[in-house]
Structures are given as C-alpha cells and as structure tokens.
PyMOL Python script that loads the backbone (N, CA, C, O; Angstrom):
from pymol import cmd

cmd.read_pdbstr("""\
ATOM      1  N   UNK A   1      92.360 195.863   6.817  1.00  0.00           N
ATOM      2  CA  UNK A   1      92.522 196.143   8.217  1.00  0.00           C
ATOM      3  C   UNK A   1      91.597 197.299   8.578  1.00  0.00           C
ATOM      4  O   UNK A   1      91.423 198.245   7.810  1.00  0.00           O
ATOM      5  N   UNK A   2      91.004 197.196   9.777  1.00  0.00           N
ATOM      6  CA  UNK A   2      90.132 198.252  10.283  1.00  0.00           C
ATOM      7  C   UNK A   2      90.595 198.668  11.666  1.00  0.00           C
ATOM      8  O   UNK A   2      91.096 197.838  12.425  1.00  0.00           O
ATOM      9  N   UNK A   3      90.438 199.918  12.000  1.00  0.00           N
ATOM     10  CA  UNK A   3      90.709 200.410  13.349  1.00  0.00           C
ATOM     11  C   UNK A   3      89.384 200.520  14.069  1.00  0.00           C
ATOM     12  O   UNK A   3      88.411 201.053  13.535  1.00  0.00           O
ATOM     13  N   UNK A   4      89.356 200.005  15.302  1.00  0.00           N
ATOM     14  CA  UNK A   4      88.143 200.059  16.108  1.00  0.00           C
ATOM     15  C   UNK A   4      88.469 200.642  17.472  1.00  0.00           C
ATOM     16  O   UNK A   4      89.563 200.440  17.999  1.00  0.00           O
ATOM     17  N   UNK A   5      87.515 201.362  18.037  1.00  0.00           N
ATOM     18  CA  UNK A   5      87.686 201.909  19.379  1.00  0.00           C
ATOM     19  C   UNK A   5      87.550 200.783  20.400  1.00  0.00           C
ATOM     20  O   UNK A   5      86.695 199.907  20.267  1.00  0.00           O
ATOM     21  N   UNK A   6      88.399 200.819  21.414  1.00  0.00           N
ATOM     22  CA  UNK A   6      88.321 199.868  22.519  1.00  0.00           C
ATOM     23  C   UNK A   6      87.687 200.602  23.695  1.00  0.00           C
ATOM     24  O   UNK A   6      88.174 201.650  24.119  1.00  0.00           O
ATOM     25  N   UNK A   7      86.593 200.041  24.220  1.00  0.00           N
ATOM     26  CA  UNK A   7      85.924 200.713  25.335  1.00  0.00           C
ATOM     27  C   UNK A   7      86.858 200.762  26.539  1.00  0.00           C
ATOM     28  O   UNK A   7      87.652 199.841  26.734  1.00  0.00           O
ATOM     29  N   UNK A   8      86.780 201.815  27.351  1.00  0.00           N
ATOM     30  CA  UNK A   8      87.699 201.974  28.479  1.00  0.00           C
ATOM     31  C   UNK A   8      87.717 200.801  29.460  1.00  0.00           C
ATOM     32  O   UNK A   8      88.757 200.504  30.049  1.00  0.00           O
ATOM     33  N   UNK A   9      86.577 200.135  29.640  1.00  0.00           N
ATOM     34  CA  UNK A   9      86.541 199.043  30.613  1.00  0.00           C
ATOM     35  C   UNK A   9      86.633 197.659  29.940  1.00  0.00           C
ATOM     36  O   UNK A   9      86.188 196.657  30.501  1.00  0.00           O
ATOM     37  N   UNK A  10      87.212 197.623  28.737  1.00  0.00           N
ATOM     38  CA  UNK A  10      87.365 196.352  28.019  1.00  0.00           C
ATOM     39  C   UNK A  10      88.238 195.396  28.820  1.00  0.00           C
ATOM     40  O   UNK A  10      89.193 195.809  29.479  1.00  0.00           O
ATOM     41  N   UNK A  11      87.901 194.125  28.754  1.00  0.00           N
ATOM     42  CA  UNK A  11      88.702 193.086  29.398  1.00  0.00           C
ATOM     43  C   UNK A  11      89.759 192.643  28.388  1.00  0.00           C
ATOM     44  O   UNK A  11      89.432 192.230  27.276  1.00  0.00           O
ATOM     45  N   UNK A  12      91.030 192.734  28.784  1.00  0.00           N
ATOM     46  CA  UNK A  12      92.140 192.403  27.890  1.00  0.00           C
ATOM     47  C   UNK A  12      93.022 191.369  28.580  1.00  0.00           C
ATOM     48  O   UNK A  12      93.440 191.560  29.722  1.00  0.00           O
ATOM     49  N   UNK A  13      93.305 190.259  27.870  1.00  0.00           N
ATOM     50  CA  UNK A  13      94.123 189.184  28.428  1.00  0.00           C
ATOM     51  C   UNK A  13      95.139 188.705  27.402  1.00  0.00           C
ATOM     52  O   UNK A  13      94.810 188.533  26.228  1.00  0.00           O
ATOM     53  N   UNK A  14      96.372 188.490  27.843  1.00  0.00           N
ATOM     54  CA  UNK A  14      97.408 187.899  27.001  1.00  0.00           C
ATOM     55  C   UNK A  14      97.843 186.579  27.626  1.00  0.00           C
ATOM     56  O   UNK A  14      97.486 186.276  28.764  1.00  0.00           O
ATOM     57  N   UNK A  15      98.611 185.801  26.880  1.00  0.00           N
ATOM     58  CA  UNK A  15      99.112 184.534  27.414  1.00  0.00           C
ATOM     59  C   UNK A  15     100.181 184.803  28.464  1.00  0.00           C
ATOM     60  O   UNK A  15     100.960 185.749  28.349  1.00  0.00           O
ATOM     61  N   UNK A  16     100.207 183.954  29.491  1.00  0.00           N
ATOM     62  CA  UNK A  16     101.229 184.074  30.539  1.00  0.00           C
ATOM     63  C   UNK A  16     102.610 183.884  29.901  1.00  0.00           C
ATOM     64  O   UNK A  16     102.729 183.249  28.853  1.00  0.00           O
ATOM     65  N   UNK A  17     103.625 184.421  30.517  1.00  0.00           N
ATOM     66  CA  UNK A  17     104.972 184.370  29.958  1.00  0.00           C
ATOM     67  C   UNK A  17     105.645 183.006  30.074  1.00  0.00           C
ATOM     68  O   UNK A  17     106.743 182.819  29.549  1.00  0.00           O
ATOM     69  N   UNK A  18     105.012 182.053  30.749  1.00  0.00           N
ATOM     70  CA  UNK A  18     105.602 180.726  30.886  1.00  0.00           C
ATOM     71  C   UNK A  18     105.592 180.023  29.534  1.00  0.00           C
ATOM     72  O   UNK A  18     104.579 180.028  28.834  1.00  0.00           O
ATOM     73  N   UNK A  19     106.709 179.426  29.171  1.00  0.00           N
ATOM     74  CA  UNK A  19     106.804 178.730  27.881  1.00  0.00           C
ATOM     75  C   UNK A  19     105.752 177.631  27.787  1.00  0.00           C
ATOM     76  O   UNK A  19     105.682 176.758  28.651  1.00  0.00           O
ATOM     77  N   UNK A  20     104.948 177.675  26.754  1.00  0.00           N
ATOM     78  CA  UNK A  20     103.941 176.654  26.522  1.00  0.00           C
ATOM     79  C   UNK A  20     102.698 176.770  27.380  1.00  0.00           C
ATOM     80  O   UNK A  20     101.837 175.893  27.318  1.00  0.00           O
ATOM     81  N   UNK A  21     102.570 177.810  28.173  1.00  0.00           N
ATOM     82  CA  UNK A  21     101.413 177.973  29.053  1.00  0.00           C
ATOM     83  C   UNK A  21     100.182 178.384  28.250  1.00  0.00           C
ATOM     84  O   UNK A  21     100.276 179.175  27.312  1.00  0.00           O
ATOM     85  N   UNK A  22      99.037 177.841  28.627  1.00  0.00           N
ATOM     86  CA  UNK A  22      97.775 178.249  28.016  1.00  0.00           C
ATOM     87  C   UNK A  22      97.016 179.223  28.901  1.00  0.00           C
ATOM     88  O   UNK A  22      95.915 179.649  28.552  1.00  0.00           O
ATOM     89  N   UNK A  23      97.595 179.581  30.049  1.00  0.00           N
ATOM     90  CA  UNK A  23      96.955 180.501  30.987  1.00  0.00           C
ATOM     91  C   UNK A  23      97.004 181.928  30.447  1.00  0.00           C
ATOM     92  O   UNK A  23      97.984 182.335  29.823  1.00  0.00           O
ATOM     93  N   UNK A  24      95.936 182.676  30.696  1.00  0.00           N
ATOM     94  CA  UNK A  24      95.921 184.079  30.315  1.00  0.00           C
ATOM     95  C   UNK A  24      96.000 184.949  31.564  1.00  0.00           C
ATOM     96  O   UNK A  24      95.582 184.545  32.650  1.00  0.00           O
ATOM     97  N   UNK A  25      96.542 186.143  31.389  1.00  0.00           N
ATOM     98  CA  UNK A  25      96.684 187.090  32.489  1.00  0.00           C
ATOM     99  C   UNK A  25      96.125 188.446  32.051  1.00  0.00           C
ATOM    100  O   UNK A  25      96.163 188.777  30.865  1.00  0.00           O
ATOM    101  N   UNK A  26      95.608 189.229  32.995  1.00  0.00           N
ATOM    102  CA  UNK A  26      95.128 190.571  32.644  1.00  0.00           C
ATOM    103  C   UNK A  26      96.245 191.371  31.983  1.00  0.00           C
ATOM    104  O   UNK A  26      97.409 191.266  32.370  1.00  0.00           O
ATOM    105  N   UNK A  27      95.887 192.157  31.000  1.00  0.00           N
ATOM    106  CA  UNK A  27      96.883 192.879  30.226  1.00  0.00           C
ATOM    107  C   UNK A  27      96.320 194.214  29.760  1.00  0.00           C
ATOM    108  O   UNK A  27      95.322 194.699  30.293  1.00  0.00           O
ATOM    109  N   UNK A  28      96.968 194.799  28.763  1.00  0.00           N
ATOM    110  CA  UNK A  28      96.517 196.080  28.223  1.00  0.00           C
ATOM    111  C   UNK A  28      96.508 196.018  26.700  1.00  0.00           C
ATOM    112  O   UNK A  28      97.119 195.132  26.103  1.00  0.00           O
ATOM    113  N   UNK A  29      95.819 196.955  26.082  1.00  0.00           N
ATOM    114  CA  UNK A  29      95.769 197.022  24.625  1.00  0.00           C
ATOM    115  C   UNK A  29      97.175 197.230  24.068  1.00  0.00           C
ATOM    116  O   UNK A  29      97.510 196.662  23.028  1.00  0.00           O
ATOM    117  N   UNK A  30      97.992 198.019  24.728  1.00  0.00           N
ATOM    118  CA  UNK A  30      99.370 198.252  24.286  1.00  0.00           C
ATOM    119  C   UNK A  30     100.157 196.948  24.247  1.00  0.00           C
ATOM    120  O   UNK A  30     100.895 196.697  23.294  1.00  0.00           O
ATOM    121  N   UNK A  31     100.004 196.114  25.279  1.00  0.00           N
ATOM    122  CA  UNK A  31     100.714 194.831  25.309  1.00  0.00           C
ATOM    123  C   UNK A  31     100.211 193.899  24.207  1.00  0.00           C
ATOM    124  O   UNK A  31     100.997 193.163  23.611  1.00  0.00           O
ATOM    125  N   UNK A  32      98.923 193.928  23.940  1.00  0.00           N
ATOM    126  CA  UNK A  32      98.357 193.096  22.870  1.00  0.00           C
ATOM    127  C   UNK A  32      98.962 193.488  21.522  1.00  0.00           C
ATOM    128  O   UNK A  32      99.283 192.619  20.711  1.00  0.00           O
ATOM    129  N   UNK A  33      99.117 194.772  21.285  1.00  0.00           N
ATOM    130  CA  UNK A  33      99.642 195.253  20.009  1.00  0.00           C
ATOM    131  C   UNK A  33     101.064 194.767  19.751  1.00  0.00           C
ATOM    132  O   UNK A  33     101.492 194.712  18.598  1.00  0.00           O
ATOM    133  N   UNK A  34     101.797 194.417  20.794  1.00  0.00           N
ATOM    134  CA  UNK A  34     103.189 193.982  20.643  1.00  0.00           C
ATOM    135  C   UNK A  34     103.323 192.458  20.580  1.00  0.00           C
ATOM    136  O   UNK A  34     104.436 191.955  20.425  1.00  0.00           O
ATOM    137  N   UNK A  35     102.239 191.722  20.693  1.00  0.00           N
ATOM    138  CA  UNK A  35     102.285 190.260  20.756  1.00  0.00           C
ATOM    139  C   UNK A  35     101.988 189.654  19.389  1.00  0.00           C
ATOM    140  O   UNK A  35     101.073 190.106  18.701  1.00  0.00           O
ATOM    141  N   UNK A  36     102.748 188.640  18.985  1.00  0.00           N
ATOM    142  CA  UNK A  36     102.497 187.993  17.685  1.00  0.00           C
ATOM    143  C   UNK A  36     101.543 186.804  17.787  1.00  0.00           C
ATOM    144  O   UNK A  36     101.699 185.830  17.051  1.00  0.00           O
ATOM    145  N   UNK A  37     100.564 186.865  18.684  1.00  0.00           N
ATOM    146  CA  UNK A  37      99.666 185.744  18.910  1.00  0.00           C
ATOM    147  C   UNK A  37      98.304 185.980  18.275  1.00  0.00           C
ATOM    148  O   UNK A  37      97.999 187.074  17.801  1.00  0.00           O
ATOM    149  N   UNK A  38      97.503 184.938  18.278  1.00  0.00           N
ATOM    150  CA  UNK A  38      96.133 185.010  17.810  1.00  0.00           C
ATOM    151  C   UNK A  38      95.259 185.492  18.964  1.00  0.00           C
ATOM    152  O   UNK A  38      95.445 185.057  20.101  1.00  0.00           O
ATOM    153  N   UNK A  39      94.312 186.383  18.687  1.00  0.00           N
ATOM    154  CA  UNK A  39      93.430 186.913  19.721  1.00  0.00           C
ATOM    155  C   UNK A  39      91.974 186.758  19.315  1.00  0.00           C
ATOM    156  O   UNK A  39      91.624 186.901  18.144  1.00  0.00           O
ATOM    157  N   UNK A  40      91.128 186.465  20.300  1.00  0.00           N
ATOM    158  CA  UNK A  40      89.678 186.448  20.120  1.00  0.00           C
ATOM    159  C   UNK A  40      89.196 187.830  20.537  1.00  0.00           C
ATOM    160  O   UNK A  40      89.425 188.256  21.669  1.00  0.00           O
ATOM    161  N   UNK A  41      88.538 188.519  19.639  1.00  0.00           N
ATOM    162  CA  UNK A  41      88.115 189.894  19.899  1.00  0.00           C
ATOM    163  C   UNK A  41      86.596 189.972  19.801  1.00  0.00           C
ATOM    164  O   UNK A  41      86.011 189.619  18.776  1.00  0.00           O
ATOM    165  N   UNK A  42      85.957 190.442  20.886  1.00  0.00           N
ATOM    166  CA  UNK A  42      84.508 190.627  20.875  1.00  0.00           C
ATOM    167  C   UNK A  42      84.210 192.058  20.444  1.00  0.00           C
ATOM    168  O   UNK A  42      84.718 193.026  21.011  1.00  0.00           O
ATOM    169  N   UNK A  43      83.370 192.153  19.427  1.00  0.00           N
ATOM    170  CA  UNK A  43      83.031 193.448  18.850  1.00  0.00           C
ATOM    171  C   UNK A  43      81.532 193.682  19.026  1.00  0.00           C
ATOM    172  O   UNK A  43      80.727 192.769  18.840  1.00  0.00           O
ATOM    173  N   UNK A  44      81.170 194.899  19.382  1.00  0.00           N
ATOM    174  CA  UNK A  44      79.765 195.257  19.543  1.00  0.00           C
ATOM    175  C   UNK A  44      79.466 196.543  18.796  1.00  0.00           C
ATOM    176  O   UNK A  44      80.366 197.201  18.273  1.00  0.00           O
ATOM    177  N   UNK A  45      78.212 196.882  18.756  1.00  0.00           N
ATOM    178  CA  UNK A  45      77.798 198.096  18.080  1.00  0.00           C
ATOM    179  C   UNK A  45      76.871 198.865  19.012  1.00  0.00           C
ATOM    180  O   UNK A  45      75.796 198.383  19.371  1.00  0.00           O
ATOM    181  N   UNK A  46      77.292 200.057  19.398  1.00  0.00           N
ATOM    182  CA  UNK A  46      76.516 200.897  20.301  1.00  0.00           C
ATOM    183  C   UNK A  46      76.189 202.202  19.575  1.00  0.00           C
ATOM    184  O   UNK A  46      77.082 202.974  19.226  1.00  0.00           O
ATOM    185  N   UNK A  47      74.892 202.431  19.355  1.00  0.00           N
ATOM    186  CA  UNK A  47      74.432 203.648  18.662  1.00  0.00           C
ATOM    187  C   UNK A  47      75.187 203.900  17.359  1.00  0.00           C
ATOM    188  O   UNK A  47      75.561 205.031  17.049  1.00  0.00           O
ATOM    189  N   UNK A  48      75.404 202.813  16.597  1.00  0.00           N
ATOM    190  CA  UNK A  48      76.059 202.947  15.300  1.00  0.00           C
ATOM    191  C   UNK A  48      77.570 203.009  15.339  1.00  0.00           C
ATOM    192  O   UNK A  48      78.209 203.157  14.297  1.00  0.00           O
ATOM    193  N   UNK A  49      78.158 202.898  16.528  1.00  0.00           N
ATOM    194  CA  UNK A  49      79.616 202.928  16.657  1.00  0.00           C
ATOM    195  C   UNK A  49      80.098 201.523  17.018  1.00  0.00           C
ATOM    196  O   UNK A  49      79.667 200.954  18.020  1.00  0.00           O
ATOM    197  N   UNK A  50      80.990 200.969  16.204  1.00  0.00           N
ATOM    198  CA  UNK A  50      81.534 199.641  16.459  1.00  0.00           C
ATOM    199  C   UNK A  50      82.676 199.758  17.452  1.00  0.00           C
ATOM    200  O   UNK A  50      83.603 200.543  17.254  1.00  0.00           O
ATOM    201  N   UNK A  51      82.605 198.961  18.540  1.00  0.00           N
ATOM    202  CA  UNK A  51      83.624 199.010  19.573  1.00  0.00           C
ATOM    203  C   UNK A  51      84.064 197.603  19.960  1.00  0.00           C
ATOM    204  O   UNK A  51      83.345 196.629  19.736  1.00  0.00           O
ATOM    205  N   UNK A  52      85.263 197.513  20.547  1.00  0.00           N
ATOM    206  CA  UNK A  52      85.804 196.259  21.051  1.00  0.00           C
ATOM    207  C   UNK A  52      85.547 196.224  22.546  1.00  0.00           C
ATOM    208  O   UNK A  52      85.881 197.168  23.262  1.00  0.00           O
ATOM    209  N   UNK A  53      84.945 195.120  23.023  1.00  0.00           N
ATOM    210  CA  UNK A  53      84.640 195.008  24.444  1.00  0.00           C
ATOM    211  C   UNK A  53      85.528 193.993  25.166  1.00  0.00           C
ATOM    212  O   UNK A  53      85.596 193.999  26.396  1.00  0.00           O
ATOM    213  N   UNK A  54      86.208 193.120  24.414  1.00  0.00           N
ATOM    214  CA  UNK A  54      87.085 192.153  25.048  1.00  0.00           C
ATOM    215  C   UNK A  54      88.097 191.621  24.056  1.00  0.00           C
ATOM    216  O   UNK A  54      87.786 191.423  22.881  1.00  0.00           O
ATOM    217  N   UNK A  55      89.325 191.387  24.541  1.00  0.00           N
ATOM    218  CA  UNK A  55      90.419 190.847  23.739  1.00  0.00           C
ATOM    219  C   UNK A  55      91.086 189.769  24.578  1.00  0.00           C
ATOM    220  O   UNK A  55      91.526 190.034  25.697  1.00  0.00           O
ATOM    221  N   UNK A  56      91.164 188.549  24.040  1.00  0.00           N
ATOM    222  CA  UNK A  56      91.761 187.444  24.792  1.00  0.00           C
ATOM    223  C   UNK A  56      92.678 186.636  23.883  1.00  0.00           C
ATOM    224  O   UNK A  56      92.286 186.247  22.783  1.00  0.00           O
ATOM    225  N   UNK A  57      93.902 186.384  24.347  1.00  0.00           N
ATOM    226  CA  UNK A  57      94.846 185.584  23.573  1.00  0.00           C
ATOM    227  C   UNK A  57      94.360 184.150  23.476  1.00  0.00           C
ATOM    228  O   UNK A  57      93.722 183.635  24.394  1.00  0.00           O
ATOM    229  N   UNK A  58      94.667 183.510  22.355  1.00  0.00           N
ATOM    230  CA  UNK A  58      94.271 182.128  22.122  1.00  0.00           C
ATOM    231  C   UNK A  58      95.537 181.301  21.909  1.00  0.00           C
ATOM    232  O   UNK A  58      96.397 181.670  21.108  1.00  0.00           O
ATOM    233  N   UNK A  59      95.651 180.179  22.631  1.00  0.00           N
ATOM    234  CA  UNK A  59      96.819 179.303  22.484  1.00  0.00           C
ATOM    235  C   UNK A  59      96.534 178.251  21.436  1.00  0.00           C
ATOM    236  O   UNK A  59      95.545 177.524  21.524  1.00  0.00           O
ATOM    237  N   UNK A  60      97.402 178.173  20.445  1.00  0.00           N
ATOM    238  CA  UNK A  60      97.320 177.118  19.434  1.00  0.00           C
ATOM    239  C   UNK A  60      98.655 176.369  19.439  1.00  0.00           C
ATOM    240  O   UNK A  60      99.691 176.945  19.103  1.00  0.00           O
ATOM    241  N   UNK A  61      98.633 175.097  19.816  1.00  0.00           N
ATOM    242  CA  UNK A  61      99.903 174.352  19.878  1.00  0.00           C
ATOM    243  C   UNK A  61     100.462 174.086  18.493  1.00  0.00           C
ATOM    244  O   UNK A  61     101.521 173.473  18.361  1.00  0.00           O
TER     245      UNK A  61
END
""", "prot")
cmd.dss("prot")
cmd.show_as("cartoon", "prot")
cmd.util.cbc("prot")
cmd.orient("prot")
C-alpha cells in the first residue's frame, strides 16, 4: 500500500446511493475512504511528486 497526495481540485465521484445504480455523483476523498467499492484512480507526476488527480467509483455487477 502507498499513500499519495490528492490535488486540491481533484475530481472525486462515488456511486449513487440507489441500489444497483451505475450512476456516479460528486463526492469527497473522505467519502471514498469509507466505501468498499472499486475505484479508478488517475495518478500523475509533477516535478517528481506523484499525485492523484481523479478518483471515480466503478460498478461491477
């Protein structure tokens, strides 16, 4: 496991609360940390520092 910095303007999305919904809604890093779902995370490197620029929940039936 690695810890990475999340840029302040990162786009964060979790799955909607509707049962079985594949829709995502704007969210926060705190909410992502509490979810037991799979997430697609975009990672970049700026001046030698690895950062997260986007986190989006992925629905797997």
